[in-house]
C-alpha positions in Angstrom: 22.9 -1.0 -11.2 19.6 -1.1 -13.6 16.9 0.9 -12.7 14.4 -2.6 -14.1 15.4 -4.8 -11.5 12.4 -5.9 -9.5 12.2 -6.0 -5.9 9.1 -7.6 -5.3 7.0 -9.7 -7.5 4.4 -8.0 -9.6 1.7 -10.4 -7.9 3.1 -9.3 -4.8 3.0 -5.4 -5.4 -0.9 -6.2 -6.5 -2.1 -8.1 -3.8 -0.8 -5.4 -1.4 -2.2 -2.9 -3.4 -5.4 -4.5 -3.4 -5.1 -4.5 0.6 -4.0 -0.8 1.0 -7.1 0.4 -1.7 -4.3 1.4 -4.4 -5.1 -0.9 -7.3 -8.7 0.3 -8.3 -6.4 3.6 -9.4 -4.0 1.5 -11.1 -7.0 -0.5 -13.0 -8.7 2.6 -14.1 -5.3 3.3 -15.6 -4.8 0.7 -17.8 -2.6 -1.1 -15.5 0.1 1.6 -15.3 1.2 2.4 -12.0 2.6 6.0 -13.1 -0.4 8.1 -11.1 -0.1 6.1 -8.1 1.4 8.3 -5.0 4.6 8.3 -4.1 3.2 8.4 -0.7 1.0 5.1 -1.5 3.9 3.8 -3.2 6.0 3.9 0.0 3.1 2.3 2.1 3.2 -0.4 -0.5 7.0 -0.8 -0.1 6.7 -1.0 3.8 4.2 -3.2 3.7 6.3 -5.8 1.8 9.6 -5.1 4.0 6.7 -6.6 7.0 5.9 -9.3 5.1 9.5 -10.2 4.5 10.4 -9.7 7.9 7.6 -12.1 9.5 8.6 -14.8 6.8 12.2 -14.4 8.1 11.0 -15.1 11.6 9.6 -17.7 11.0 
């Protein structure tokens, strides 16, 4: 399986990162997600899952 396959859209990832206050780090690094901590990445994924679950329930 390709590791480059996107599971969530770039727009959704950016919106969640902004909501969680993480996107400033990405902007500071010129759009690179390399320096975002694994804890913050996990929070982004958890939030994306919550959003997806809410969408399925509706």
